[in-house]
C-alpha positions in Angstrom: 11.3 -19.2 26.4 8.0 -18.7 24.2 8.3 -20.2 20.9 7.8 -17.1 18.3 5.8 -18.2 15.5 4.3 -16.6 12.3 1.0 -16.8 10.9 2.6 -18.9 8.2 4.5 -21.1 10.5 1.1 -22.1 12.5 -1.0 -22.7 9.4 1.8 -25.0 8.3 1.9 -27.0 11.7 -1.9 -27.2 11.6 -2.0 -28.5 8.1 1.0 -31.3 8.8 -1.1 -32.5 11.9 -4.2 -32.5 9.7 -2.9 -34.9 7.5 -1.8 -37.0 10.2 -5.1 -36.8 12.3 -7.9 -35.2 10.1 -10.7 -33.5 11.8 -13.6 -35.3 13.2 -17.6 -34.3 12.4 -20.1 -34.6 15.4 -22.6 -37.3 15.3 -25.0 -34.4 14.1 -22.8 -33.1 11.4 -22.6 -29.5 12.9 -19.2 -29.6 14.7 -15.9 -29.8 13.1 -13.6 -30.9 15.9 -10.1 -30.2 15.5 -7.4 -31.4 17.7 -4.4 -29.2 18.7 -0.9 -30.3 17.3 1.2 -31.2 19.7 3.9 -28.7 18.9 1.4 -26.0 20.1 -0.2 -27.8 23.2 -3.1 -30.1 23.6 -6.8 -30.2 23.5 -9.5 -29.2 20.7 -11.3 -26.8 19.1 -15.0 -27.3 18.0 -16.4 -25.0 15.1 -19.8 -24.8 14.1 -21.9 -22.2 12.1 -24.9 -21.4 13.4 -26.4 -19.1 10.8 -24.9 -17.7 7.4 -22.4 -15.1 8.8 -22.2 -16.3 12.4 -19.4 -18.8 13.4 -18.7 -20.1 17.1 -15.8 -22.0 18.3 -15.9 -23.7 21.3 -11.8 -23.7 22.9 -10.4 -26.4 25.5 -7.0 -26.1 24.9 -3.7 -26.5 27.1 -1.1 -24.0 25.3 2.7 -24.6 25.2 4.4 -21.0 25.9 3.9 -19.7 22.2 3.6 -16.6 20.7 2.0 -16.0 17.4 2.7 -13.3 15.4 -0.5 -11.7 13.3 0.1 -9.7 10.4 -2.3 -6.5 9.8 -5.8 -7.9 8.3 -9.2 -6.8 7.7 -11.3 -8.4 10.7 -15.0 -9.3 11.1 -16.9 -8.4 14.2 -15.7 -10.7 17.5 -16.8 -11.7 20.7 -14.5 -13.8 23.1 -15.3 -15.0 26.6 -13.1 -17.1 28.7 -13.6 -19.0 32.0 -9.8 -19.6 32.3 -6.7 -19.1 30.2 -4.7 -15.9 28.9 -4.2 -14.0 25.5 -1.8 -11.4 25.8 -1.5 -9.1 23.1 0.5 -6.3 24.6 -1.1 -2.8 23.7 -3.9 -4.6 21.7 -5.9 -6.5 24.4 -5.8 -8.8 27.2 -8.1 -11.7 27.4 -8.4 -13.5 30.7 -11.3 -15.2 33.1 -11.8 -11.5 34.4 -12.2 -9.5 31.1 -13.7 -10.5 27.5 -13.0 -9.2 24.2 -15.1 -7.3 21.8 -13.6 -6.4 18.5 -15.1 -4.2 15.8 -14.8 -4.9 12.0 -12.0 -3.1 10.5 -8.1 -3.3 10.0 -6.8 -5.1 12.7 -2.9 -3.8 13.4 0.0 -6.0 13.3 0.0 -8.0 16.7 1.8 -10.7 18.7 -0.4 -13.0 21.1 1.4 -14.3 23.7 -0.1 -17.7 25.4 1.7 -18.7 28.4 2.5 -22.1 28.8 0.6 -24.6 30.6 -2.7 -22.3 30.7 -5.8 -24.2 30.1 -7.9 -22.2 27.7 -11.5 -22.8 28.0 -13.9 -20.5 26.4 -16.0 -19.3 23.2 -15.0 -17.5 20.4 -17.2 -15.9 17.9 -17.3 -14.2 14.6 -19.9 -12.6 12.6 -20.2 -10.7 9.1 -20.6 -6.9 9.6 -23.9 -7.6 7.4 -25.3 -9.8 9.8 -24.0 -7.5 12.8 -25.6 -4.6 10.9 -29.1 -6.6 10.5 -29.3 -7.7 14.2 -28.7 -4.6 15.8 -29.9 -1.9 13.5 -33.2 0.1 14.4 -36.1 0.1 12.3 -34.7 2.6 9.7 -31.5 0.4 8.9 -29.4 2.6 11.1 -26.8 1.4 13.9 -27.4 3.3 17.2 -24.4 5.8 18.0 -22.9 3.8 20.4 -22.6 0.6 18.2 -21.3 2.4 15.2 -17.8 2.4 16.2 -17.7 -1.6 15.9 -18.4 -1.1 12.2 -15.2 0.4 10.9 -14.7 -1.6 7.3 -11.8 0.2 5.8 -10.7 2.2 9.3 -8.9 0.6 12.2 -11.1 -1.6 14.1 -12.1 -0.3 17.6 -11.5 -3.2 20.5 -13.2 -3.3 23.9 -12.8 -5.3 27.0 -15.6 -5.8 29.0 -15.9 -7.1 32.3 -16.7 -10.9 33.1 -19.7 -11.1 35.0 -21.4 -14.3 36.7 -24.3 -14.2 34.0 -21.5 -14.3 31.1 -19.7 -16.9 33.1 -23.2 -19.0 33.4 -24.1 -18.1 29.7 -20.4 -19.7 28.4 -20.9 -22.5 30.7 -23.9 -23.3 29.2 -22.7 -22.8 25.7 -19.8 -25.3 26.4 -22.2 -28.1 27.9 -25.2 -27.9 25.4 -27.4 -30.8 26.0 -29.0 -30.9 22.9 -28.1 -32.5 19.4 -29.0 -31.7 15.7 -31.4 -28.5 14.9 -32.2 -28.1 18.7 -28.6 -27.7 19.4 -28.3 -25.2 16.7 -31.3 -23.2 18.0 -30.1 -23.4 21.4 -26.3 -22.2 20.7 -27.9 -19.4 18.5 -30.1 -18.2 21.5 -27.0 -18.4 24.0 -24.5 -16.8 21.7 -26.9 -13.9 21.1 -27.4 -13.8 24.8 -23.7 -13.6 25.6 -23.3 -10.8 22.9 -26.2 -8.8 24.3 -24.2 -9.2 28.1 -21.0 -8.3 26.7 -22.8 -5.1 24.8 -24.5 -4.4 27.9 -21.7 -4.0 30.1 -19.8 -1.9 27.9 -22.7 0.4 27.5 -23.2 0.7 31.3 -19.7 1.4 31.6 -19.6 4.1 29.1 -16.8 2.5 27.1 -18.4 1.3 23.9 -17.9 4.7 22.2 -14.5 5.5 22.0 -13.8 9.2 23.0 -14.7 11.5 20.3 -12.5 12.0 17.0 -9.7 14.2 17.7 -9.8 17.6 16.2 -8.2 18.7 12.9 -5.5 20.5 15.1 -4.9 17.9 17.1 -4.9 15.1 14.5 -2.0 17.4 12.6 -0.3 17.5 16.0 -0.3 13.9 16.2 1.1 13.5 12.5 3.7 16.0 13.7 4.7 14.0 16.4 5.0 10.7 14.6 7.4 12.9 12.0 9.6 13.8 15.0 9.6 10.0 16.0 10.4 8.8 12.6 13.4 11.9 12.2 14.7 10.6 15.7 15.0 6.9 15.4 18.4 6.5 17.2 17.4 9.1 19.9 13.9 9.7 20.3 12.4 12.1 22.6 10.8 10.7 25.8 7.0 11.0 25.6 6.6 13.8 28.2 9.3 15.8 25.7 7.4 14.7 22.7 3.8 16.0 24.0 5.7 19.3 25.1 6.9 19.7 21.4 3.9 19.3 19.7 1.6 21.0 22.5 -0.3 18.2 23.6 -0.6 16.3 27.1 1.0 13.1 27.7 -2.7 11.3 27.8 -4.0 13.2 24.7 -1.0 12.3 23.0 -1.6 8.7 23.9 -4.9 8.5 22.8 -4.2 10.5 19.7 -1.9 7.6 18.4 -4.1 5.1 19.5 -7.0 6.6 17.3 -4.7 7.6 14.5 -2.3 4.8 14.0 -3.6 2.2 16.3 -0.7 1.8 18.6 0.9 3.7 21.4 3.8 6.3 20.4 6.3 3.5 21.8 4.8 0.8 19.7 4.8 3.1 16.7 8.4 4.3 17.5 9.5 0.1 17.3 7.2 -0.5 14.3 9.5 2.4 12.5 12.6 1.2 13.9 12.0 -2.2 12.6 10.8 -1.1 9.1 13.8 1.1 8.8 16.1 -1.5 10.2 14.9 -4.1 7.5 15.7 -1.5 4.6 19.4 -1.3 6.2 20.0 -4.8 6.6 19.2 -5.3 2.9 21.9 -2.9 2.0 25.4 -4.6 1.1 28.2 -4.7 3.8 25.6 -3.8 6.9 26.0 -5.8 10.1 23.3 -6.6 12.9 25.5 -4.6 15.8 25.7 -1.8 13.3 22.1 -1.5 12.2 21.0 -2.3 15.9 23.4 0.7 17.2 21.8 3.0 14.3 18.1 2.3 15.6 19.0 3.1 19.1 19.8 -0.3 20.3 23.0 -0.6 23.0 22.1 -4.4 23.0 22.1 -6.4 19.8 20.0 -9.2 21.3 17.1 -7.0 22.3 17.3 -5.6 18.6 17.1 -9.1 17.6 14.3 -9.9 19.7 12.1 -7.0 18.6 12.9 -7.5 15.0 11.7 -11.2 15.1 8.5 -9.9 17.0 8.0 -7.6 14.2 8.7 -10.0 11.2 9.0 -13.3 12.2 12.6 -13.5 11.3 16.0 -12.5 12.9 18.1 -9.9 11.6 20.7 -12.5 10.7 18.1 -14.2 8.2 17.1 -11.0 6.8 20.9 -10.3 5.8 20.9 -13.5 4.2 18.2 -12.3 2.0 15.1 -14.0 3.7 11.8 -12.2 3.4 9.5 -11.3 6.3 6.9 -13.9 6.7 3.3 -12.5 6.0 1.7 -12.6 9.6 -4.5 -15.6 16.5 -6.8 -16.6 18.5 -7.6 -12.9 17.9 -7.8 -13.7 14.1 
């Protein structure tokens, strides 16, 4: 069974671990080396700032079976590529040795990152600011190519992609992890390799035709998506099946699914669960409610399933909510 943790709890674990075993610094002063707390697994993260706005993390860890609940957040541009290990965020993204991750800047939705127990995670995690991304990839007139514009959303929902890992990408990741240099030479070498990996991942997206999400839905389609969302919010206990919902709003199943992802950053099912949990929290804070009663009102015949969904959403159990506890403000995707 996974250890379910909020961001606040993960940060507290790391803070306590740092007090007993502070981070180390490499001999050339370029790396900060952090040992993974024993509650989460073992291994280390090596952090380097390659230039202003560009950070690299080298990951070599073995994780316990841990699920990390991450809140909605403002996110930078991110590239990830792993030789082994699994990070499973359900509808958000799946990262493993077969597919990497490219996440644009913008608002990253609330999600749950699951790291299966005793998987060895070996790979790289790259963050860069929107300003640096613009500087690196803009044309002479300062504008980004249309194919890359979805990666800079700022105040809109970020776009995320899963480029297939290739032999060339794996080779670059291995070269980054086994960098033979120190000092300024290491910084220059790693800068070049990080840019090479980013180029390979972006090229893979462009060649697969997946770097540009489908065109923004028409105004009429967006209106129908919002109508579908209203129907779900009005029928939390007995919502229509997706096919029935599609028919009621006059869209195909596929258009409804894609439309929800575009408008809300969630699938219809994930949106329904989110709305159920927010309504459940409101009800649990009213006097004289019981968990079983609220679970039934939200369409859950099994209170245990309701409790699990509630904890995934808020990081606390329904009973803790009844007692007045507040949800924690909730990766490697962070």
